[in-house]
N, C-alpha and C positions, 0 to 999 in steps of 0.2 A: 504494500500500500504506500502510495506516495504521500508526502506531507502536503497539507492544503496551503494555498497561498491566499492571503487576505490583503486587500488594498484599502487603505484609509485615504479618503479624499476630503480634505478640510483645509480652509485657509488659515486656521489657527495651528501654529506649530506646537503650541502647548497641548492642544487636544490630540494631535497626531501622536505626540510622544506619550501622552497618557494612555492612548489606545495600544501603542506598542508595549507599554509596560503591563497593561491588563492581560495581554496575550503572551507575555514572556514565559509564564510557567507551562505553556503548551507547545507541542512540537508542530509549529507552523512557520511559514515564511511570511514576513510582513513587508509590505511595500507602502510607499507614501506618495501622495500628490497634493499640491497646494491649491489646485483649482480644477474645474471640470475639463478644460482643454488638456491639461497635463494628465488628468485622470484617464481620459479617453486614450491618450497615447500609451499610457502604462497598461491599460486593459488590452489594447491591440497587440502590444509587444509580449506581455507576460501571461495573458489569459488567466487571471486569478479565479479562484473558486468562489470568492465572495468579495463584494465591494461594500465598505461602510462609507456612505455618502452623505456629506453635509448638504443641507437644503439651501442655505444662504451663503454664497461665495461671490467674490468679484470675478471678472473675466467671463466665466461660464458657470452659472449656478447649478445646483444639484438637479433641478427640474430639467434644465437645458441639457445637462450631461446625460440624464436618464433618457430623454427623447432621442438624442444621438445614438446612444447605446442600443436602444430598442430598434432603431431604424437600420442598423448594420447587421445583416444576417449572420456574419461571422462571430459576433459577440452578443447578439440579442438575448441569448438565454442565460447570460451572466446573472448570478444571484446578487441582489442588492438589498441592503437594509439601510433605510434612510435615517439619518440622525438629524433631528430638527427641534428647534425651540418654537416653531410655528405649529400650533395645534389647532388652527382654524379648520373647520370641517372642509372648506373648499380646498385648502392646501393638501390635506390628507387624502381627499378624494382624487385630486390631480395625480398624486404619486401612485395611488392604488390603481388608477386607470392605466398607468404606464408599467404596471407589473412589478412593483417592489414586493419583496417577499415579506417584509415586516418594517416597522419603524420603531425608533426609540426616541423619547423626548429628552432633550438636553436641558440641564446637565444629566448625562446618562448615569444610570445605576449599574455598576459593574456586573453584579450577579445576574441582573435581568438581561443585560446585553449578552453575556456569555451563554445564558440559557437560549436566547433567540438564535444566536450563531450556531449553537450545538444542534439545533433542529435542522440546519442546512448543511453543515459540514461536520466531520468527525474531529473532535478536539481530544487529543491524547496528552495527558500530562507528560512533560519531558522525562521525569524520573521513571515513568512506566512505558515510554515509547518503545523500548526493546521488548518489554515483557508481555504487554497485553494489547490486543487490537480493540478492546472495549472502550468506547468514548466515556470520558468523565467530565463533569462540569461542577 
């Protein structure tokens, strides 16, 4: 089994580093992008198993990146969890129509985010990566 790749796309370096730290105990490859344009380039090059995507960003926001992602048949099936402080029903409906797998309200709750990620990809604690193929959260 190959280790999963997770891409965090957020204009906040602090948040990207916090997400990297949250997943440090698990055997996964973490990638980062600072905006939607950069995120699309990383998705096309590395084909992550999951994208943790911020809703509000400069250059290309999360909704714009999601539209571009879904329009490209090569990467359209990429799993996306939206991270957003915007809980307006219209915003959540817009991302749902574009096929996000789930969303997490910022500031995120680590255990909740890990549980939502574990529904989409296998998270194996680093200490157990050699011993057990059973996912743990």
